[in-house]
PDB file of the backbone (N, CA, C, O) and the ligand in Angstrom, with CONECT records:
HET     MG  A 101       1
ATOM      1  N   MET A   1     238.692 -11.747 -21.843  1.00  0.00           N
ATOM      2  CA  MET A   1     239.584 -10.598 -21.600  1.00  0.00           C
ATOM      3  C   MET A   1     239.940 -10.519 -20.123  1.00  0.00           C
ATOM      4  O   MET A   1     239.128 -10.835 -19.253  1.00  0.00           O
ATOM      5  N   ARG A   2     241.163 -10.094 -19.860  1.00  0.00           N
ATOM      6  CA  ARG A   2     241.613 -10.023 -18.465  1.00  0.00           C
ATOM      7  C   ARG A   2     240.928  -8.887 -17.709  1.00  0.00           C
ATOM      8  O   ARG A   2     240.568  -7.857 -18.279  1.00  0.00           O
ATOM      9  N   GLU A   3     240.762  -9.112 -16.411  1.00  0.00           N
ATOM     10  CA  GLU A   3     240.148  -8.094 -15.556  1.00  0.00           C
ATOM     11  C   GLU A   3     240.900  -6.767 -15.643  1.00  0.00           C
ATOM     12  O   GLU A   3     240.283  -5.704 -15.709  1.00  0.00           O
ATOM     13  N   SER A   4     242.238  -6.829 -15.641  1.00  0.00           N
ATOM     14  CA  SER A   4     243.024  -5.590 -15.623  1.00  0.00           C
ATOM     15  C   SER A   4     242.790  -4.760 -16.884  1.00  0.00           C
ATOM     16  O   SER A   4     242.799  -3.531 -16.823  1.00  0.00           O
ATOM     17  N   ALA A   5     242.581  -5.418 -18.022  1.00  0.00           N
ATOM     18  CA  ALA A   5     242.346  -4.688 -19.273  1.00  0.00           C
ATOM     19  C   ALA A   5     240.978  -4.005 -19.233  1.00  0.00           C
ATOM     20  O   ALA A   5     240.834  -2.874 -19.697  1.00  0.00           O
ATOM     21  N   ILE A   6     239.987  -4.682 -18.685  1.00  0.00           N
ATOM     22  CA  ILE A   6     238.643  -4.104 -18.589  1.00  0.00           C
ATOM     23  C   ILE A   6     238.667  -2.932 -17.608  1.00  0.00           C
ATOM     24  O   ILE A   6     238.027  -1.906 -17.838  1.00  0.00           O
ATOM     25  N   GLU A   7     239.410  -3.096 -16.513  1.00  0.00           N
ATOM     26  CA  GLU A   7     239.518  -2.038 -15.502  1.00  0.00           C
ATOM     27  C   GLU A   7     240.193  -0.797 -16.080  1.00  0.00           C
ATOM     28  O   GLU A   7     239.755   0.326 -15.825  1.00  0.00           O
ATOM     29  N   LYS A   8     241.262  -0.997 -16.860  1.00  0.00           N
ATOM     30  CA  LYS A   8     241.955   0.130 -17.492  1.00  0.00           C
ATOM     31  C   LYS A   8     241.019   0.879 -18.433  1.00  0.00           C
ATOM     32  O   LYS A   8     240.992   2.109 -18.462  1.00  0.00           O
ATOM     33  N   TYR A   9     240.251   0.109 -19.202  1.00  0.00           N
ATOM     34  CA  TYR A   9     239.296   0.707 -20.143  1.00  0.00           C
ATOM     35  C   TYR A   9     238.286   1.563 -19.383  1.00  0.00           C
ATOM     36  O   TYR A   9     238.000   2.693 -19.778  1.00  0.00           O
ATOM     37  N   LEU A  10     237.747   1.017 -18.291  1.00  0.00           N
ATOM     38  CA  LEU A  10     236.787   1.756 -17.472  1.00  0.00           C
ATOM     39  C   LEU A  10     237.410   3.054 -16.960  1.00  0.00           C
ATOM     40  O   LEU A  10     236.833   4.131 -17.112  1.00  0.00           O
ATOM     41  N   ALA A  11     238.589   2.942 -16.355  1.00  0.00           N
ATOM     42  CA  ALA A  11     239.214   4.111 -15.725  1.00  0.00           C
ATOM     43  C   ALA A  11     239.498   5.197 -16.763  1.00  0.00           C
ATOM     44  O   ALA A  11     239.274   6.380 -16.508  1.00  0.00           O
ATOM     45  N   ARG A  12     239.990   4.788 -17.930  1.00  0.00           N
ATOM     46  CA  ARG A  12     240.326   5.750 -18.982  1.00  0.00           C
ATOM     47  C   ARG A  12     239.063   6.456 -19.480  1.00  0.00           C
ATOM     48  O   ARG A  12     239.062   7.675 -19.657  1.00  0.00           O
ATOM     49  N   HIS A  13     238.000   5.702 -19.702  1.00  0.00           N
ATOM     50  CA  HIS A  13     236.798   6.312 -20.259  1.00  0.00           C
ATOM     51  C   HIS A  13     236.071   7.199 -19.253  1.00  0.00           C
ATOM     52  O   HIS A  13     235.446   8.187 -19.636  1.00  0.00           O
ATOM     53  N   VAL A  14     236.147   6.858 -17.992  1.00  0.00           N
ATOM     54  CA  VAL A  14     235.557   7.743 -16.976  1.00  0.00           C
ATOM     55  C   VAL A  14     236.286   9.096 -16.986  1.00  0.00           C
ATOM     56  O   VAL A  14     235.652  10.148 -16.906  1.00  0.00           O
ATOM     57  N   ILE A  15     237.612   9.057 -17.084  1.00  0.00           N
ATOM     58  CA  ILE A  15     238.388  10.303 -17.164  1.00  0.00           C
ATOM     59  C   ILE A  15     237.974  11.106 -18.392  1.00  0.00           C
ATOM     60  O   ILE A  15     237.781  12.319 -18.311  1.00  0.00           O
ATOM     61  N   LEU A  16     237.838  10.417 -19.542  1.00  0.00           N
ATOM     62  CA  LEU A  16     237.450  11.100 -20.785  1.00  0.00           C
ATOM     63  C   LEU A  16     236.069  11.742 -20.658  1.00  0.00           C
ATOM     64  O   LEU A  16     235.776  12.720 -21.346  1.00  0.00           O
ATOM     65  N   MET A  17     235.218  11.197 -19.779  1.00  0.00           N
ATOM     66  CA  MET A  17     233.874  11.743 -19.567  1.00  0.00           C
ATOM     67  C   MET A  17     233.867  12.807 -18.470  1.00  0.00           C
ATOM     68  O   MET A  17     232.803  13.280 -18.072  1.00  0.00           O
ATOM     69  N   GLY A  18     235.035  13.181 -17.985  1.00  0.00           N
ATOM     70  CA  GLY A  18     235.119  14.233 -16.975  1.00  0.00           C
ATOM     71  C   GLY A  18     234.963  13.739 -15.548  1.00  0.00           C
ATOM     72  O   GLY A  18     234.777  14.538 -14.630  1.00  0.00           O
ATOM     73  N   GLY A  19     235.036  12.430 -15.354  1.00  0.00           N
ATOM     74  CA  GLY A  19     234.867  11.859 -14.027  1.00  0.00           C
ATOM     75  C   GLY A  19     236.168  11.368 -13.424  1.00  0.00           C
ATOM     76  O   GLY A  19     237.253  11.626 -13.945  1.00  0.00           O
ATOM     77  N   GLU A  20     236.039  10.664 -12.330  1.00  0.00           N
ATOM     78  CA  GLU A  20     237.190  10.112 -11.613  1.00  0.00           C
ATOM     79  C   GLU A  20     236.823   8.717 -11.121  1.00  0.00           C
ATOM     80  O   GLU A  20     235.659   8.435 -10.836  1.00  0.00           O
ATOM     81  N   THR A  21     237.820   7.852 -11.026  1.00  0.00           N
ATOM     82  CA  THR A  21     237.609   6.580 -10.334  1.00  0.00           C
ATOM     83  C   THR A  21     238.668   6.454  -9.241  1.00  0.00           C
ATOM     84  O   THR A  21     239.741   7.053  -9.317  1.00  0.00           O
ATOM     85  N   ARG A  22     238.345   5.674  -8.243  1.00  0.00           N
ATOM     86  CA  ARG A  22     239.309   5.341  -7.186  1.00  0.00           C
ATOM     87  C   ARG A  22     239.259   3.847  -6.944  1.00  0.00           C
ATOM     88  O   ARG A  22     238.184   3.251  -6.878  1.00  0.00           O
ATOM     89  N   LYS A  23     240.418   3.255  -6.815  1.00  0.00           N
ATOM     90  CA  LYS A  23     240.492   1.853  -6.427  1.00  0.00           C
ATOM     91  C   LYS A  23     240.115   1.757  -4.952  1.00  0.00           C
ATOM     92  O   LYS A  23     240.449   2.639  -4.160  1.00  0.00           O
ATOM     93  N   ALA A  24     239.423   0.691  -4.592  1.00  0.00           N
ATOM     94  CA  ALA A  24     238.962   0.582  -3.208  1.00  0.00           C
ATOM     95  C   ALA A  24     239.377  -0.744  -2.585  1.00  0.00           C
ATOM     96  O   ALA A  24     239.489  -1.763  -3.266  1.00  0.00           O
ATOM     97  N   GLN A  25     239.596  -0.707  -1.310  1.00  0.00           N
ATOM     98  CA  GLN A  25     239.836  -1.912  -0.517  1.00  0.00           C
ATOM     99  C   GLN A  25     239.425  -1.589   0.910  1.00  0.00           C
ATOM    100  O   GLN A  25     239.841  -0.567   1.455  1.00  0.00           O
ATOM    101  N   TRP A  26     238.613  -2.446   1.524  1.00  0.00           N
ATOM    102  CA  TRP A  26     238.247  -2.204   2.914  1.00  0.00           C
ATOM    103  C   TRP A  26     239.414  -2.562   3.814  1.00  0.00           C
ATOM    104  O   TRP A  26     240.243  -3.404   3.467  1.00  0.00           O
ATOM    105  N   ILE A  27     239.473  -1.930   4.952  1.00  0.00           N
ATOM    106  CA  ILE A  27     240.440  -2.307   5.982  1.00  0.00           C
ATOM    107  C   ILE A  27     239.752  -3.308   6.902  1.00  0.00           C
ATOM    108  O   ILE A  27     238.733  -2.993   7.517  1.00  0.00           O
ATOM    109  N   GLY A  28     240.301  -4.498   6.997  1.00  0.00           N
ATOM    110  CA  GLY A  28     239.757  -5.488   7.923  1.00  0.00           C
ATOM    111  C   GLY A  28     238.499  -6.191   7.455  1.00  0.00           C
ATOM    112  O   GLY A  28     237.797  -6.800   8.262  1.00  0.00           O
ATOM    113  N   ARG A  29     238.203  -6.119   6.169  1.00  0.00           N
ATOM    114  CA  ARG A  29     237.011  -6.787   5.635  1.00  0.00           C
ATOM    115  C   ARG A  29     237.253  -7.103   4.167  1.00  0.00           C
ATOM    116  O   ARG A  29     237.822  -6.297   3.431  1.00  0.00           O
ATOM    117  N   ALA A  30     236.817  -8.278   3.754  1.00  0.00           N
ATOM    118  CA  ALA A  30     236.991  -8.676   2.354  1.00  0.00           C
ATOM    119  C   ALA A  30     235.776  -8.274   1.538  1.00  0.00           C
ATOM    120  O   ALA A  30     234.733  -7.919   2.086  1.00  0.00           O
ATOM    121  N   GLY A  31     235.925  -8.333   0.213  1.00  0.00           N
ATOM    122  CA  GLY A  31     234.779  -8.220  -0.680  1.00  0.00           C
ATOM    123  C   GLY A  31     234.478  -6.828  -1.190  1.00  0.00           C
ATOM    124  O   GLY A  31     233.437  -6.622  -1.814  1.00  0.00           O
ATOM    125  N   ALA A  32     235.368  -5.848  -0.942  1.00  0.00           N
ATOM    126  CA  ALA A  32     235.114  -4.495  -1.460  1.00  0.00           C
ATOM    127  C   ALA A  32     235.072  -4.523  -2.983  1.00  0.00           C
ATOM    128  O   ALA A  32     235.890  -5.199  -3.608  1.00  0.00           O
ATOM    129  N   PRO A  33     234.128  -3.797  -3.594  1.00  0.00           N
ATOM    130  CA  PRO A  33     234.165  -3.663  -5.055  1.00  0.00           C
ATOM    131  C   PRO A  33     235.480  -3.001  -5.474  1.00  0.00           C
ATOM    132  O   PRO A  33     236.091  -2.284  -4.682  1.00  0.00           O
ATOM    133  N   ASP A  34     235.915  -3.236  -6.707  1.00  0.00           N
ATOM    134  CA  ASP A  34     237.233  -2.756  -7.145  1.00  0.00           C
ATOM    135  C   ASP A  34     237.338  -1.239  -7.241  1.00  0.00           C
ATOM    136  O   ASP A  34     238.364  -0.662  -6.880  1.00  0.00           O
ATOM    137  N   ARG A  35     236.281  -0.592  -7.724  1.00  0.00           N
ATOM    138  CA  ARG A  35     236.392   0.844  -8.029  1.00  0.00           C
ATOM    139  C   ARG A  35     235.157   1.618  -7.607  1.00  0.00           C
ATOM    140  O   ARG A  35     234.034   1.124  -7.703  1.00  0.00           O
ATOM    141  N   ARG A  36     235.375   2.812  -7.148  1.00  0.00           N
ATOM    142  CA  ARG A  36     234.322   3.811  -6.986  1.00  0.00           C
ATOM    143  C   ARG A  36     234.370   4.671  -8.243  1.00  0.00           C
ATOM    144  O   ARG A  36     235.444   5.125  -8.637  1.00  0.00           O
ATOM    145  N   VAL A  37     233.224   4.901  -8.876  1.00  0.00           N
ATOM    146  CA  VAL A  37     233.168   5.709 -10.093  1.00  0.00           C
ATOM    147  C   VAL A  37     232.328   6.947  -9.822  1.00  0.00           C
ATOM    148  O   VAL A  37     231.195   6.861  -9.347  1.00  0.00           O
ATOM    149  N   MET A  38     232.907   8.097 -10.133  1.00  0.00           N
ATOM    150  CA  MET A  38     232.241   9.383  -9.936  1.00  0.00           C
ATOM    151  C   MET A  38     232.195  10.097 -11.279  1.00  0.00           C
ATOM    152  O   MET A  38     233.232  10.367 -11.884  1.00  0.00           O
ATOM    153  N   LEU A  39     230.993  10.399 -11.737  1.00  0.00           N
ATOM    154  CA  LEU A  39     230.809  11.047 -13.045  1.00  0.00           C
ATOM    155  C   LEU A  39     229.926  12.269 -12.877  1.00  0.00           C
ATOM    156  O   LEU A  39     229.014  12.260 -12.050  1.00  0.00           O
ATOM    157  N   PRO A  40     230.182  13.331 -13.652  1.00  0.00           N
ATOM    158  CA  PRO A  40     229.348  14.519 -13.550  1.00  0.00           C
ATOM    159  C   PRO A  40     227.879  14.172 -13.833  1.00  0.00           C
ATOM    160  O   PRO A  40     227.573  13.536 -14.842  1.00  0.00           O
ATOM    161  N   GLY A  41     226.991  14.586 -12.956  1.00  0.00           N
ATOM    162  CA  GLY A  41     225.564  14.389 -13.186  1.00  0.00           C
ATOM    163  C   GLY A  41     225.041  13.002 -12.885  1.00  0.00           C
ATOM    164  O   GLY A  41     223.859  12.731 -13.094  1.00  0.00           O
ATOM    165  N   ARG A  42     225.899  12.118 -12.398  1.00  0.00           N
ATOM    166  CA  ARG A  42     225.450  10.758 -12.075  1.00  0.00           C
ATOM    167  C   ARG A  42     225.665  10.500 -10.598  1.00  0.00           C
ATOM    168  O   ARG A  42     226.610  11.005  -9.992  1.00  0.00           O
ATOM    169  N   THR A  43     224.765   9.701 -10.026  1.00  0.00           N
ATOM    170  CA  THR A  43     224.995   9.223  -8.667  1.00  0.00           C
ATOM    171  C   THR A  43     226.234   8.330  -8.696  1.00  0.00           C
ATOM    172  O   THR A  43     226.329   7.444  -9.545  1.00  0.00           O
ATOM    173  N   PRO A  44     227.186   8.546  -7.785  1.00  0.00           N
ATOM    174  CA  PRO A  44     228.386   7.696  -7.775  1.00  0.00           C
ATOM    175  C   PRO A  44     228.013   6.230  -7.572  1.00  0.00           C
ATOM    176  O   PRO A  44     227.002   5.917  -6.942  1.00  0.00           O
ATOM    177  N   PHE A  45     228.826   5.354  -8.103  1.00  0.00           N
ATOM    178  CA  PHE A  45     228.541   3.928  -7.982  1.00  0.00           C
ATOM    179  C   PHE A  45     229.842   3.139  -7.858  1.00  0.00           C
ATOM    180  O   PHE A  45     230.939   3.652  -8.079  1.00  0.00           O
ATOM    181  N   TRP A  46     229.672   1.872  -7.495  1.00  0.00           N
ATOM    182  CA  TRP A  46     230.802   0.944  -7.329  1.00  0.00           C
ATOM    183  C   TRP A  46     230.810  -0.050  -8.472  1.00  0.00           C
ATOM    184  O   TRP A  46     229.761  -0.423  -8.996  1.00  0.00           O
ATOM    185  N   VAL A  47     232.001  -0.473  -8.853  1.00  0.00           N
ATOM    186  CA  VAL A  47     232.114  -1.498  -9.896  1.00  0.00           C
ATOM    187  C   VAL A  47     233.051  -2.601  -9.430  1.00  0.00           C
ATOM    188  O   VAL A  47     234.185  -2.337  -9.030  1.00  0.00           O
ATOM    189  N   GLU A  48     232.572  -3.836  -9.484  1.00  0.00           N
ATOM    190  CA  GLU A  48     233.425  -5.004  -9.319  1.00  0.00           C
ATOM    191  C   GLU A  48     233.746  -5.524 -10.708  1.00  0.00           C
ATOM    192  O   GLU A  48     232.843  -5.889 -11.461  1.00  0.00           O
ATOM    193  N   LEU A  49     235.023  -5.559 -11.050  1.00  0.00           N
ATOM    194  CA  LEU A  49     235.443  -6.042 -12.362  1.00  0.00           C
ATOM    195  C   LEU A  49     235.870  -7.487 -12.262  1.00  0.00           C
ATOM    196  O   LEU A  49     236.496  -7.896 -11.284  1.00  0.00           O
ATOM    197  N   LYS A  50     235.532  -8.256 -13.276  1.00  0.00           N
ATOM    198  CA  LYS A  50     235.928  -9.656 -13.351  1.00  0.00           C
ATOM    199  C   LYS A  50     236.460  -9.921 -14.752  1.00  0.00           C
ATOM    200  O   LYS A  50     236.085  -9.241 -15.707  1.00  0.00           O
ATOM    201  N   ALA A  51     237.340 -10.918 -14.867  1.00  0.00           N
ATOM    202  CA  ALA A  51     237.744 -11.371 -16.202  1.00  0.00           C
ATOM    203  C   ALA A  51     236.495 -11.896 -16.910  1.00  0.00           C
ATOM    204  O   ALA A  51     235.555 -12.356 -16.262  1.00  0.00           O
ATOM    205  N   THR A  52     236.489 -11.825 -18.224  1.00  0.00           N
ATOM    206  CA  THR A  52     235.306 -12.229 -18.980  1.00  0.00           C
ATOM    207  C   THR A  52     234.915 -13.664 -18.634  1.00  0.00           C
ATOM    208  O   THR A  52     235.733 -14.583 -18.684  1.00  0.00           O
ATOM    209  N   GLY A  53     233.643 -13.828 -18.282  1.00  0.00           N
ATOM    210  CA  GLY A  53     233.123 -15.155 -17.935  1.00  0.00           C
ATOM    211  C   GLY A  53     233.262 -15.513 -16.470  1.00  0.00           C
ATOM    212  O   GLY A  53     232.689 -16.503 -16.016  1.00  0.00           O
ATOM    213  N   GLU A  54     234.027 -14.706 -15.714  1.00  0.00           N
ATOM    214  CA  GLU A  54     234.175 -15.008 -14.282  1.00  0.00           C
ATOM    215  C   GLU A  54     233.070 -14.350 -13.464  1.00  0.00           C
ATOM    216  O   GLU A  54     232.522 -13.312 -13.837  1.00  0.00           O
ATOM    217  N   LYS A  55     232.762 -14.987 -12.339  1.00  0.00           N
ATOM    218  CA  LYS A  55     231.705 -14.487 -11.452  1.00  0.00           C
ATOM    219  C   LYS A  55     232.335 -14.018 -10.142  1.00  0.00           C
ATOM    220  O   LYS A  55     233.408 -14.487  -9.765  1.00  0.00           O
ATOM    221  N   PRO A  56     231.662 -13.086  -9.444  1.00  0.00           N
ATOM    222  CA  PRO A  56     232.163 -12.685  -8.130  1.00  0.00           C
ATOM    223  C   PRO A  56     232.145 -13.868  -7.155  1.00  0.00           C
ATOM    224  O   PRO A  56     231.318 -14.771  -7.279  1.00  0.00           O
ATOM    225  N   THR A  57     233.054 -13.853  -6.200  1.00  0.00           N
ATOM    226  CA  THR A  57     233.086 -14.907  -5.183  1.00  0.00           C
ATOM    227  C   THR A  57     231.868 -14.761  -4.267  1.00  0.00           C
ATOM    228  O   THR A  57     231.212 -13.719  -4.248  1.00  0.00           O
ATOM    229  N   ALA A  58     231.580 -15.809  -3.518  1.00  0.00           N
ATOM    230  CA  ALA A  58     230.446 -15.772  -2.585  1.00  0.00           C
ATOM    231  C   ALA A  58     230.611 -14.619  -1.590  1.00  0.00           C
ATOM    232  O   ALA A  58     229.646 -13.945  -1.228  1.00  0.00           O
ATOM    233  N   GLN A  59     231.856 -14.413  -1.161  1.00  0.00           N
ATOM    234  CA  GLN A  59     232.145 -13.326  -0.214  1.00  0.00           C
ATOM    235  C   GLN A  59     231.846 -11.956  -0.850  1.00  0.00           C
ATOM    236  O   GLN A  59     231.281 -11.072  -0.205  1.00  0.00           O
ATOM    237  N   GLN A  60     232.231 -11.800  -2.107  1.00  0.00           N
ATOM    238  CA  GLN A  60     231.955 -10.538  -2.805  1.00  0.00           C
ATOM    239  C   GLN A  60     230.452 -10.342  -2.971  1.00  0.00           C
ATOM    240  O   GLN A  60     229.937  -9.245  -2.753  1.00  0.00           O
ATOM    241  N   VAL A  61     229.752 -11.404  -3.356  1.00  0.00           N
ATOM    242  CA  VAL A  61     228.295 -11.305  -3.541  1.00  0.00           C
ATOM    243  C   VAL A  61     227.637 -10.881  -2.237  1.00  0.00           C
ATOM    244  O   VAL A  61     226.749 -10.027  -2.237  1.00  0.00           O
ATOM    245  N   ARG A  62     228.067 -11.472  -1.124  1.00  0.00           N
ATOM    246  CA  ARG A  62     227.499 -11.104   0.189  1.00  0.00           C
ATOM    247  C   ARG A  62     227.731  -9.634   0.489  1.00  0.00           C
ATOM    248  O   ARG A  62     226.820  -8.927   0.922  1.00  0.00           O
ATOM    249  N   GLU A  63     228.949  -9.179   0.258  1.00  0.00           N
ATOM    250  CA  GLU A  63     229.280  -7.783   0.546  1.00  0.00           C
ATOM    251  C   GLU A  63     228.505  -6.832  -0.375  1.00  0.00           C
ATOM    252  O   GLU A  63     227.986  -5.811   0.075  1.00  0.00           O
ATOM    253  N   HIS A  64     228.430  -7.172  -1.659  1.00  0.00           N
ATOM    254  CA  HIS A  64     227.675  -6.322  -2.595  1.00  0.00           C
ATOM    255  C   HIS A  64     226.217  -6.213  -2.154  1.00  0.00           C
ATOM    256  O   HIS A  64     225.629  -5.132  -2.185  1.00  0.00           O
ATOM    257  N   ASN A  65     225.644  -7.334  -1.745  1.00  0.00           N
ATOM    258  CA  ASN A  65     224.234  -7.317  -1.344  1.00  0.00           C
ATOM    259  C   ASN A  65     224.019  -6.514  -0.063  1.00  0.00           C
ATOM    260  O   ASN A  65     223.013  -5.819   0.081  1.00  0.00           O
ATOM    261  N   ARG A  66     224.963  -6.614   0.856  1.00  0.00           N
ATOM    262  CA  ARG A  66     224.876  -5.775   2.068  1.00  0.00           C
ATOM    263  C   ARG A  66     224.859  -4.305   1.692  1.00  0.00           C
ATOM    264  O   ARG A  66     224.060  -3.524   2.208  1.00  0.00           O
ATOM    265  N   MET A  67     225.758  -3.940   0.782  1.00  0.00           N
ATOM    266  CA  MET A  67     225.861  -2.544   0.363  1.00  0.00           C
ATOM    267  C   MET A  67     224.594  -2.101  -0.365  1.00  0.00           C
ATOM    268  O   MET A  67     224.089  -1.002  -0.133  1.00  0.00           O
ATOM    269  N   ARG A  68     224.079  -2.967  -1.254  1.00  0.00           N
ATOM    270  CA  ARG A  68     222.868  -2.617  -2.021  1.00  0.00           C
ATOM    271  C   ARG A  68     221.666  -2.431  -1.108  1.00  0.00           C
ATOM    272  O   ARG A  68     220.841  -1.544  -1.326  1.00  0.00           O
ATOM    273  N   ARG A  69     221.573  -3.271  -0.089  1.00  0.00           N
ATOM    274  CA  ARG A  69     220.449  -3.140   0.849  1.00  0.00           C
ATOM    275  C   ARG A  69     220.421  -1.761   1.482  1.00  0.00           C
ATOM    276  O   ARG A  69     219.362  -1.276   1.880  1.00  0.00           O
ATOM    277  N   LEU A  70     221.576  -1.132   1.575  1.00  0.00           N
ATOM    278  CA  LEU A  70     221.674   0.176   2.215  1.00  0.00           C
ATOM    279  C   LEU A  70     221.771   1.313   1.203  1.00  0.00           C
ATOM    280  O   LEU A  70     222.136   2.440   1.541  1.00  0.00           O
ATOM    281  N   GLY A  71     221.435   0.991  -0.047  1.00  0.00           N
ATOM    282  CA  GLY A  71     221.305   2.051  -1.043  1.00  0.00           C
ATOM    283  C   GLY A  71     222.480   2.264  -1.966  1.00  0.00           C
ATOM    284  O   GLY A  71     222.411   3.100  -2.867  1.00  0.00           O
ATOM    285  N   GLU A  72     223.574   1.518  -1.761  1.00  0.00           N
ATOM    286  CA  GLU A  72     224.720   1.679  -2.655  1.00  0.00           C
ATOM    287  C   GLU A  72     224.414   1.020  -4.000  1.00  0.00           C
ATOM    288  O   GLU A  72     223.700   0.020  -4.070  1.00  0.00           O
ATOM    289  N   LEU A  73     224.966   1.595  -5.058  1.00  0.00           N
ATOM    290  CA  LEU A  73     224.835   1.008  -6.396  1.00  0.00           C
ATOM    291  C   LEU A  73     226.102   0.217  -6.665  1.00  0.00           C
ATOM    292  O   LEU A  73     227.193   0.785  -6.682  1.00  0.00           O
ATOM    293  N   VAL A  74     225.974  -1.073  -6.873  1.00  0.00           N
ATOM    294  CA  VAL A  74     227.139  -1.937  -7.115  1.00  0.00           C
ATOM    295  C   VAL A  74     226.894  -2.729  -8.398  1.00  0.00           C
ATOM    296  O   VAL A  74     225.910  -3.461  -8.504  1.00  0.00           O
ATOM    297  N   TYR A  75     227.786  -2.580  -9.360  1.00  0.00           N
ATOM    298  CA  TYR A  75     227.663  -3.288 -10.636  1.00  0.00           C
ATOM    299  C   TYR A  75     228.822  -4.261 -10.784  1.00  0.00           C
ATOM    300  O   TYR A  75     229.945  -3.973 -10.369  1.00  0.00           O
ATOM    301  N   VAL A  76     228.543  -5.399 -11.372  1.00  0.00           N
ATOM    302  CA  VAL A  76     229.591  -6.376 -11.690  1.00  0.00           C
ATOM    303  C   VAL A  76     229.735  -6.394 -13.208  1.00  0.00           C
ATOM    304  O   VAL A  76     228.765  -6.619 -13.932  1.00  0.00           O
ATOM    305  N   ILE A  77     230.948  -6.154 -13.677  1.00  0.00           N
ATOM    306  CA  ILE A  77     231.207  -6.004 -15.115  1.00  0.00           C
ATOM    307  C   ILE A  77     232.327  -6.967 -15.514  1.00  0.00           C
ATOM    308  O   ILE A  77     233.362  -7.038 -14.852  1.00  0.00           O
ATOM    309  N   ASP A  78     232.107  -7.709 -16.610  1.00  0.00           N
ATOM    310  CA  ASP A  78     233.150  -8.647 -17.050  1.00  0.00           C
ATOM    311  C   ASP A  78     233.520  -8.484 -18.526  1.00  0.00           C
ATOM    312  O   ASP A  78     234.131  -9.371 -19.122  1.00  0.00           O
ATOM    313  N   SER A  79     233.143  -7.335 -19.112  1.00  0.00           N
ATOM    314  CA  SER A  79     233.476  -7.132 -20.529  1.00  0.00           C
ATOM    315  C   SER A  79     233.528  -5.642 -20.859  1.00  0.00           C
ATOM    316  O   SER A  79     233.003  -4.805 -20.125  1.00  0.00           O
ATOM    317  N   ILE A  80     234.178  -5.336 -21.985  1.00  0.00           N
ATOM    318  CA  ILE A  80     234.203  -3.955 -22.488  1.00  0.00           C
ATOM    319  C   ILE A  80     232.772  -3.507 -22.804  1.00  0.00           C
ATOM    320  O   ILE A  80     232.389  -2.373 -22.519  1.00  0.00           O
ATOM    321  N   GLU A  81     231.993  -4.415 -23.395  1.00  0.00           N
ATOM    322  CA  GLU A  81     230.596  -4.088 -23.721  1.00  0.00           C
ATOM    323  C   GLU A  81     229.839  -3.704 -22.457  1.00  0.00           C
ATOM    324  O   GLU A  81     229.006  -2.798 -22.473  1.00  0.00           O
ATOM    325  N   GLY A  82     230.132  -4.395 -21.369  1.00  0.00           N
ATOM    326  CA  GLY A  82     229.491  -4.080 -20.099  1.00  0.00           C
ATOM    327  C   GLY A  82     229.863  -2.693 -19.606  1.00  0.00           C
ATOM    328  O   GLY A  82     229.022  -1.974 -19.067  1.00  0.00           O
ATOM    329  N   VAL A  83     231.136  -2.312 -19.792  1.00  0.00           N
ATOM    330  CA  VAL A  83     231.570  -0.972 -19.397  1.00  0.00           C
ATOM    331  C   VAL A  83     230.844   0.070 -20.235  1.00  0.00           C
ATOM    332  O   VAL A  83     230.365   1.077 -19.712  1.00  0.00           O
ATOM    333  N   ILE A  84     230.764  -0.179 -21.542  1.00  0.00           N
ATOM    334  CA  ILE A  84     230.103   0.782 -22.444  1.00  0.00           C
ATOM    335  C   ILE A  84     228.635   0.945 -22.034  1.00  0.00           C
ATOM    336  O   ILE A  84     228.124   2.064 -21.986  1.00  0.00           O
ATOM    337  N   ALA A  85     227.967  -0.156 -21.743  1.00  0.00           N
ATOM    338  CA  ALA A  85     226.556  -0.094 -21.349  1.00  0.00           C
ATOM    339  C   ALA A  85     226.387   0.674 -20.043  1.00  0.00           C
ATOM    340  O   ALA A  85     225.425   1.423 -19.874  1.00  0.00           O
ATOM    341  N   LEU A  86     227.324   0.484 -19.126  1.00  0.00           N
ATOM    342  CA  LEU A  86     227.243   1.148 -17.825  1.00  0.00           C
ATOM    343  C   LEU A  86     227.489   2.655 -17.960  1.00  0.00           C
ATOM    344  O   LEU A  86     226.825   3.456 -17.302  1.00  0.00           O
ATOM    345  N   LEU A  87     228.444   3.038 -18.814  1.00  0.00           N
ATOM    346  CA  LEU A  87     228.810   4.446 -18.929  1.00  0.00           C
ATOM    347  C   LEU A  87     227.870   5.218 -19.847  1.00  0.00           C
ATOM    348  O   LEU A  87     227.804   6.444 -19.760  1.00  0.00           O
ATOM    349  N   ASN A  88     227.154   4.540 -20.711  1.00  0.00           N
ATOM    350  CA  ASN A  88     226.248   5.199 -21.651  1.00  0.00           C
ATOM    351  C   ASN A  88     224.841   4.633 -21.485  1.00  0.00           C
ATOM    352  O   ASN A  88     224.334   3.956 -22.380  1.00  0.00           O
ATOM    353  N   PRO A  89     224.213   4.906 -20.350  1.00  0.00           N
ATOM    354  CA  PRO A  89     222.894   4.342 -20.146  1.00  0.00           C
ATOM    355  C   PRO A  89     221.911   4.923 -21.163  1.00  0.00           C
ATOM    356  O   PRO A  89     222.035   6.090 -21.534  1.00  0.00           O
ATOM    357  N   PRO A  90     220.937   4.130 -21.621  1.00  0.00           N
ATOM    358  CA  PRO A  90     219.959   4.638 -22.577  1.00  0.00           C
ATOM    359  C   PRO A  90     219.224   5.833 -21.998  1.00  0.00           C
ATOM    360  O   PRO A  90     218.879   5.848 -20.817  1.00  0.00           O
ATOM    361  N   LYS A  91     218.987   6.834 -22.835  1.00  0.00           N
ATOM    362  CA  LYS A  91     218.259   8.024 -22.371  1.00  0.00           C
ATOM    363  C   LYS A  91     216.802   7.653 -22.147  1.00  0.00           C
ATOM    364  O   LYS A  91     216.198   6.968 -22.972  1.00  0.00           O
ATOM    365  N   SER A  92     216.230   8.110 -21.017  1.00  0.00           N
ATOM    366  CA  SER A  92     214.830   7.768 -20.757  1.00  0.00           C
ATOM    367  C   SER A  92     213.932   8.941 -21.085  1.00  0.00           C
ATOM    368  O   SER A  92     212.714   8.848 -20.931  1.00  0.00           O
TER     369      SER A  92
HETATM  370 MG    MG A 101     237.661  -7.772  -9.300  1.00  0.00          MG2+
END
């Protein structure tokens, strides 16, 4: 499945859950995750979307790891199933 279709699915379902997403791009730096996701009652997080079966570039992986080291939540998603799992985490 194409990245754009997975991204649309994510954005639509976040809205349906009462949240918001924003597309992101750094100024003067590569590797920003595609979207910031904000949901009621959840810590905001970042999502890098990829076409099904594709992996983030080395530059993206480096940037994600830099962000994670400093406490940011960054997820890489390449399928609708991945979006569903991310938006509906199992209750603990
Ligand atoms: Mg992407």
